[in-house]
C-alpha positions as a Markdown table, in Angstrom:
| # | Residue | x | y | z |
|---|---|---|---|---|
| 1 | Met | 153.5 | 77.2 | -18.3 |
| 2 | Ile | 151.4 | 75.3 | -20.8 |
| 3 | Lys | 149.9 | 78.6 | -22.2 |
| 4 | Asp | 153.4 | 79.9 | -22.8 |
| 5 | Ile | 154.3 | 77.2 | -25.3 |
| 6 | Thr | 153.6 | 78.6 | -28.7 |
| 7 | Leu | 155.3 | 75.9 | -30.8 |
| 8 | Gly | 153.2 | 75.0 | -33.8 |
| 9 | Gln | 150.9 | 78.0 | -33.6 |
| 10 | Phe | 150.3 | 80.0 | -36.7 |
| 11 | Phe | 149.1 | 83.6 | -36.7 |
| 12 | Pro | 147.5 | 84.6 | -40.0 |
| 13 | Gly | 148.6 | 88.0 | -41.4 |
| 14 | Asn | 149.5 | 89.9 | -44.6 |
| 15 | Ser | 153.0 | 91.1 | -43.7 |
| 16 | Val | 156.0 | 90.9 | -46.0 |
| 17 | Ile | 157.3 | 87.9 | -43.9 |
| 18 | His | 153.9 | 86.1 | -44.3 |
| 19 | Arg | 154.0 | 86.5 | -48.0 |
| 20 | Leu | 157.5 | 85.1 | -48.5 |
| 21 | Asp | 157.8 | 81.8 | -50.3 |
| 22 | Pro | 157.8 | 79.1 | -47.6 |
| 23 | Arg | 160.7 | 77.4 | -49.3 |
| 24 | Ile | 162.8 | 80.6 | -49.2 |
| 25 | Lys | 161.8 | 81.0 | -45.5 |
| 26 | Leu | 162.9 | 77.5 | -44.6 |
| 27 | Val | 166.3 | 77.8 | -46.3 |
| 28 | Leu | 166.9 | 81.3 | -44.9 |
| 29 | Val | 166.1 | 80.3 | -41.4 |
| 30 | Val | 168.5 | 77.3 | -41.5 |
| 31 | Phe | 171.2 | 79.5 | -43.0 |
| 32 | Tyr | 170.5 | 82.3 | -40.4 |
| 33 | Ile | 170.9 | 79.8 | -37.5 |
| 34 | Ala | 174.2 | 78.6 | -39.0 |
| 35 | Leu | 175.2 | 82.3 | -39.3 |
| 36 | Leu | 174.5 | 82.7 | -35.5 |
| 37 | Phe | 177.1 | 80.0 | -34.8 |
| 38 | Met | 179.6 | 81.6 | -37.2 |
| 39 | Ala | 179.5 | 85.0 | -35.4 |
| 40 | Thr | 182.5 | 85.4 | -33.1 |
| 41 | Ser | 182.6 | 89.1 | -32.3 |
| 42 | Phe | 180.6 | 91.7 | -30.5 |
| 43 | Phe | 179.8 | 93.8 | -33.6 |
| 44 | Ser | 178.7 | 90.8 | -35.6 |
| 45 | Tyr | 176.2 | 89.9 | -32.9 |
| 46 | Ile | 174.9 | 93.5 | -33.0 |
| 47 | Val | 174.3 | 93.1 | -36.7 |
| 48 | Leu | 172.4 | 89.8 | -36.1 |
| 49 | Leu | 170.5 | 91.3 | -33.2 |
| 50 | Ile | 169.3 | 94.3 | -35.3 |
| 51 | Ser | 168.4 | 92.0 | -38.2 |
| 52 | Thr | 166.4 | 89.7 | -35.8 |
| 53 | Leu | 164.5 | 92.7 | -34.3 |
| 54 | Thr | 163.8 | 94.0 | -37.8 |
| 55 | Val | 162.3 | 90.7 | -38.9 |
| 56 | Met | 160.2 | 90.5 | -35.7 |
| 57 | Ile | 158.8 | 94.0 | -36.4 |
| 58 | Leu | 158.1 | 93.2 | -40.1 |
| 59 | Thr | 155.9 | 90.2 | -39.1 |
| 60 | Lys | 153.5 | 92.6 | -37.3 |
| 61 | Ile | 153.1 | 90.0 | -34.6 |
| 62 | Pro | 153.0 | 91.3 | -30.9 |
| 63 | Met | 156.3 | 91.2 | -29.2 |
| 64 | Lys | 154.8 | 89.6 | -26.1 |
| 65 | Leu | 154.3 | 86.4 | -28.2 |
| 66 | Tyr | 158.0 | 86.2 | -28.9 |
| 67 | Val | 158.7 | 86.7 | -25.2 |
| 68 | Arg | 156.2 | 83.9 | -24.4 |
| 69 | Ser | 158.1 | 81.6 | -26.7 |
| 70 | Leu | 161.3 | 82.2 | -24.7 |
| 71 | Lys | 159.7 | 81.5 | -21.3 |
| 72 | Pro | 159.8 | 77.7 | -21.5 |
| 73 | Leu | 163.6 | 77.9 | -22.2 |
| 74 | Leu | 164.4 | 80.2 | -19.3 |
| 75 | Phe | 165.9 | 77.4 | -17.2 |
| 76 | Ile | 168.1 | 76.3 | -20.2 |
| 77 | Ile | 169.3 | 79.8 | -20.8 |
| 78 | Ile | 170.1 | 80.4 | -17.1 |
| 79 | Phe | 171.8 | 77.0 | -16.8 |
| 80 | Thr | 173.9 | 77.6 | -19.9 |
| 81 | Ser | 174.9 | 81.0 | -18.7 |
| 82 | Val | 176.0 | 79.7 | -15.3 |
| 83 | Leu | 178.2 | 77.0 | -16.9 |
| 84 | Asn | 179.9 | 79.5 | -19.2 |
| 85 | Ile | 180.5 | 82.0 | -16.4 |
| 86 | Phe | 182.1 | 79.5 | -13.9 |
| 87 | Tyr | 183.7 | 77.0 | -16.2 |
| 88 | Thr | 185.4 | 79.1 | -18.9 |
| 89 | Val | 189.2 | 79.4 | -18.6 |
| 90 | Gly | 190.5 | 83.0 | -18.8 |
| 91 | Asp | 191.4 | 86.0 | -16.8 |
| 92 | Pro | 189.9 | 85.6 | -13.3 |
| 93 | Ile | 187.8 | 88.4 | -11.9 |
| 94 | Phe | 186.4 | 86.8 | -8.8 |
| 95 | Ser | 187.2 | 83.4 | -7.1 |
| 96 | Phe | 185.4 | 81.6 | -4.3 |
| 97 | Trp | 186.1 | 78.0 | -3.3 |
| 98 | Val | 186.0 | 76.0 | -6.6 |
| 99 | Phe | 184.1 | 78.7 | -8.5 |
| 100 | Thr | 186.0 | 81.2 | -10.6 |
| 101 | Ile | 184.5 | 84.0 | -12.7 |
| 102 | Thr | 186.5 | 85.0 | -15.7 |
| 103 | Thr | 186.3 | 87.8 | -18.3 |
| 104 | Gln | 186.0 | 85.3 | -21.1 |
| 105 | Gly | 183.3 | 83.4 | -19.1 |
| 106 | Ile | 181.1 | 86.6 | -18.9 |
| 107 | Tyr | 181.7 | 87.3 | -22.6 |
| 108 | Asn | 180.8 | 83.7 | -23.5 |
| 109 | Ala | 177.7 | 83.7 | -21.3 |
| 110 | Val | 176.3 | 86.9 | -22.8 |
| 111 | Phe | 177.0 | 85.7 | -26.4 |
| 112 | Met | 175.4 | 82.3 | -25.7 |
| 113 | Val | 172.3 | 83.9 | -24.2 |
| 114 | Phe | 171.8 | 86.1 | -27.2 |
| 115 | Arg | 172.6 | 83.2 | -29.6 |
| 116 | Ile | 169.9 | 81.0 | -28.0 |
| 117 | Met | 167.3 | 83.8 | -27.8 |
| 118 | Met | 167.8 | 84.8 | -31.5 |
| 119 | Met | 167.8 | 81.1 | -32.6 |
| 120 | Val | 164.5 | 80.5 | -30.8 |
| 121 | Thr | 163.0 | 83.8 | -32.0 |
| 122 | Ile | 163.9 | 83.3 | -35.7 |
| 123 | Ser | 162.4 | 79.8 | -35.5 |
| 124 | Ser | 159.3 | 81.3 | -34.0 |
| 125 | Val | 159.1 | 83.8 | -36.9 |
| 126 | Leu | 159.0 | 80.8 | -39.3 |
| 127 | Thr | 156.2 | 79.0 | -37.4 |
| 128 | Tyr | 154.2 | 82.1 | -36.6 |
| 129 | Thr | 154.1 | 83.3 | -40.2 |
| 130 | Thr | 153.7 | 79.9 | -42.0 |
| 131 | Ser | 150.9 | 77.4 | -41.5 |
| 132 | Pro | 152.0 | 73.8 | -40.7 |
| 133 | Ile | 150.5 | 72.5 | -43.9 |
| 134 | Val | 152.3 | 75.1 | -46.1 |
| 135 | Leu | 155.5 | 74.6 | -44.1 |
| 136 | Thr | 155.6 | 70.8 | -44.6 |
| 137 | Gly | 154.5 | 71.2 | -48.2 |
| 138 | Ala | 157.5 | 73.5 | -48.8 |
| 139 | Leu | 159.8 | 71.0 | -47.0 |
| 140 | Glu | 158.5 | 68.2 | -49.3 |
| 141 | Arg | 159.3 | 70.3 | -52.4 |
| 142 | Leu | 162.8 | 71.0 | -51.1 |
| 143 | Leu | 163.5 | 67.4 | -50.3 |
| 144 | Ser | 161.7 | 66.0 | -53.5 |
| 145 | Pro | 165.1 | 65.2 | -55.2 |
| 146 | Leu | 165.7 | 62.7 | -52.5 |
| 147 | Ala | 162.6 | 60.8 | -53.5 |
| 148 | Lys | 164.5 | 59.6 | -56.6 |
| 149 | Ile | 166.7 | 57.5 | -54.4 |
| 150 | Arg | 163.5 | 55.9 | -52.9 |
| 151 | Leu | 163.5 | 57.9 | -49.6 |
| 152 | Pro | 160.0 | 58.2 | -48.1 |
| 153 | Ile | 159.9 | 62.0 | -48.3 |
| 154 | His | 156.1 | 62.3 | -48.6 |
| 155 | Glu | 155.6 | 60.1 | -45.5 |
| 156 | Phe | 158.1 | 62.0 | -43.5 |
| 157 | Thr | 156.5 | 65.4 | -44.3 |
| 158 | Met | 153.1 | 64.0 | -43.7 |
| 159 | Met | 154.2 | 62.9 | -40.2 |
| 160 | Met | 155.6 | 66.4 | -39.6 |
| 161 | Thr | 152.3 | 68.0 | -40.7 |
| 162 | Ile | 150.3 | 65.8 | -38.3 |
| 163 | Ala | 152.7 | 66.4 | -35.4 |
| 164 | Leu | 152.7 | 70.2 | -35.9 |
| 165 | Arg | 149.0 | 70.3 | -36.4 |
| 166 | Phe | 148.2 | 68.4 | -33.1 |
| 167 | Ile | 150.7 | 70.2 | -30.8 |
| 168 | Pro | 148.3 | 73.1 | -30.1 |
| 169 | Thr | 145.4 | 70.7 | -29.7 |
| 170 | Leu | 147.2 | 68.5 | -27.2 |
| 171 | Leu | 148.5 | 71.6 | -25.3 |
| 172 | Glu | 144.9 | 72.8 | -25.1 |
| 173 | Glu | 143.6 | 69.5 | -23.9 |
| 174 | Thr | 146.5 | 69.3 | -21.3 |
| 175 | Asp | 145.4 | 72.7 | -20.0 |
| 176 | Lys | 141.8 | 71.6 | -19.7 |
| 177 | Ile | 142.7 | 68.4 | -17.9 |
| 178 | Met | 144.9 | 70.3 | -15.4 |
| 179 | Ser | 142.1 | 72.8 | -14.8 |
| 180 | Ala | 139.7 | 69.9 | -14.2 |
| 181 | Gln | 142.1 | 68.2 | -11.8 |
| 182 | Lys | 142.7 | 71.5 | -9.9 |
| 183 | Ala | 139.0 | 71.9 | -9.5 |
| 184 | Arg | 139.0 | 68.5 | -7.8 |
| 185 | Gly | 141.7 | 69.6 | -5.4 |
| 186 | Ala | 144.8 | 68.4 | -7.2 |
| 187 | Asp | 148.0 | 70.3 | -6.4 |
| 188 | Phe | 150.8 | 70.4 | -9.1 |
| 189 | Glu | 152.9 | 73.3 | -7.8 |
| 190 | Thr | 153.9 | 72.4 | -4.2 |
| 191 | Gly | 155.8 | 69.6 | -2.5 |
| 192 | Ser | 158.9 | 67.7 | -3.5 |
| 193 | Ile | 159.9 | 66.8 | -7.1 |
| 194 | Ile | 158.7 | 63.2 | -6.6 |
| 195 | Lys | 155.4 | 64.4 | -5.2 |
| 196 | Arg | 154.8 | 66.8 | -8.1 |
| 197 | Ala | 155.8 | 64.0 | -10.6 |
| 198 | Lys | 153.2 | 61.7 | -9.1 |
| 199 | Ala | 150.6 | 64.4 | -9.3 |
| 200 | Leu | 151.1 | 64.4 | -13.1 |
| 201 | Ile | 149.9 | 60.9 | -13.5 |
| 202 | Pro | 146.2 | 61.9 | -13.5 |
| 203 | Ile | 147.1 | 64.2 | -16.3 |
| 204 | Leu | 149.2 | 61.9 | -18.4 |
| 205 | Ile | 146.8 | 59.0 | -18.5 |
| 206 | Pro | 143.8 | 60.9 | -20.0 |
| 207 | Leu | 146.2 | 62.8 | -22.3 |
| 208 | Phe | 147.5 | 59.5 | -23.7 |
| 209 | Val | 144.0 | 58.2 | -24.1 |
| 210 | Ser | 143.0 | 61.4 | -25.9 |
| 211 | Ala | 146.1 | 61.3 | -28.2 |
| 212 | Phe | 145.3 | 57.7 | -29.2 |
| 213 | Arg | 141.7 | 58.6 | -29.8 |
| 214 | His | 142.7 | 61.4 | -32.1 |
| 215 | Ala | 145.2 | 59.1 | -34.0 |
| 216 | Ile | 142.5 | 56.5 | -34.6 |
| 217 | Glu | 140.0 | 59.1 | -35.8 |
| 218 | Leu | 142.6 | 60.6 | -38.1 |
| 219 | Ala | 143.6 | 57.2 | -39.5 |
| 220 | Thr | 139.9 | 56.3 | -40.1 |
| 221 | Ala | 139.3 | 59.7 | -41.9 |
| 222 | Met | 142.3 | 59.2 | -44.1 |
| 223 | Glu | 141.2 | 55.7 | -45.1 |
| 224 | Cys | 137.7 | 56.9 | -45.9 |
| 225 | Arg | 139.2 | 59.5 | -48.2 |
| 226 | Cys | 141.3 | 56.7 | -49.9 |
| 227 | Tyr | 144.6 | 58.2 | -48.9 |
| 228 | Asn | 147.5 | 56.4 | -50.5 |
| 229 | Pro | 151.0 | 57.7 | -49.8 |
| 230 | Glu | 152.5 | 55.5 | -52.6 |
| 231 | Asn | 150.5 | 57.4 | -55.3 |
| 232 | Lys | 153.2 | 59.0 | -57.5 |
| 233 | Lys | 150.8 | 61.2 | -59.4 |
| 234 | Arg | 149.8 | 63.2 | -56.4 |
| 235 | Thr | 149.2 | 66.9 | -57.2 |
| 236 | His | 149.6 | 69.9 | -55.0 |
| 237 | Leu | 146.9 | 72.5 | -54.2 |
| 238 | Thr | 149.4 | 75.3 | -53.8 |
| 239 | Gln | 151.9 | 76.2 | -56.6 |
| 240 | Tyr | 154.8 | 78.2 | -55.3 |
| 241 | Lys | 156.3 | 81.0 | -57.4 |
| 242 | Leu | 159.2 | 83.3 | -56.5 |
| 243 | His | 158.4 | 87.1 | -56.2 |
| 244 | Phe | 160.4 | 90.2 | -55.9 |
| 245 | Tyr | 160.3 | 90.3 | -52.1 |
| 246 | Asp | 161.7 | 86.7 | -52.0 |
| 247 | Ile | 164.7 | 87.8 | -54.0 |
| 248 | His | 165.0 | 90.9 | -51.8 |
| 249 | Ala | 165.0 | 88.6 | -48.7 |
| 250 | Val | 167.8 | 86.4 | -50.1 |
| 251 | Ile | 169.9 | 89.5 | -51.0 |
| 252 | Ser | 169.4 | 90.9 | -47.5 |
| 253 | Val | 170.6 | 87.7 | -45.8 |
| 254 | Val | 173.6 | 87.6 | -48.2 |
| 255 | Ile | 174.5 | 91.1 | -47.2 |
| 256 | Ile | 174.1 | 90.3 | -43.5 |
| 257 | Ser | 176.4 | 87.2 | -44.0 |
| 258 | Val | 179.1 | 89.3 | -45.7 |
| 259 | Leu | 178.9 | 91.8 | -42.8 |
| 260 | Val | 179.2 | 89.1 | -40.2 |
| 261 | Ile | 182.2 | 87.5 | -41.9 |
| 262 | Phe | 183.8 | 90.9 | -42.3 |
| 263 | Leu | 183.3 | 91.8 | -38.7 |
| 264 | Asn | 184.6 | 88.4 | -37.5 |
| 265 | Arg | 187.8 | 88.8 | -39.5 |
| 266 | Phe | 188.7 | 92.4 | -38.9 |
| 267 | Ile | 187.0 | 93.2 | -35.5 |
| 268 | Phe | 187.6 | 90.0 | -33.7 |
| 269 | Leu | 187.1 | 90.1 | -29.9 |
| 270 | Gly | 187.5 | 86.4 | -29.0 |
| 271 | Ser | 186.1 | 83.0 | -29.7 |
| 272 | Ile | 182.7 | 82.0 | -28.4 |
């Protein structure tokens, strides 16, 4: 399960998606997720599904990595589907005891599954094709107008950079600790829930110790380099410039938005 978590991982490449301006990618991903919640018809979801698959192919990242990113959310997807199937009011298809399956419930469950999968996948596209440092740098540029009203934008983005940077490191250390404990006879997969929770204690303690050690080492390194977050004259190593493919990406998302709105209005199949 630990190896299936790909949050915060960056896969270098030279695809069109990799070369997009990170500010544009951030804005388009947020807009695309909002578009997923706006879609209310079968045909609009088909358009969004084709768009998501196209972006996945353009990244030139193996599809199995996107499947791995969905594995940790499998329980949430199944649980959400069951709730929608049994607790949506509509035309009954099958009824047993207090459970009733309706046509609208099946529709909602299918749409909700695709919505969650596309939302996670498009977020994975952003993190897979953008390094954490570049991503948080772009976020700082986008939020820079808020610094004029004395909001700590730089400190916020720095915390995000550190958090994203150390997620893969902590996951790797967790996997090493679990392997070491298994070699000593620890069992994390059998027994009751309480027993398995107690078995995690030998993992959590050394993991917390390791996390604090990393934090102290990082703080010492930043102090040695005279890091001062209050320095207003800080410059940036990377200067972002918009290119033709950035404009093309914006136009493509606008066209998809118009299609979704059109299909919602004229080919409406029911609210989700």
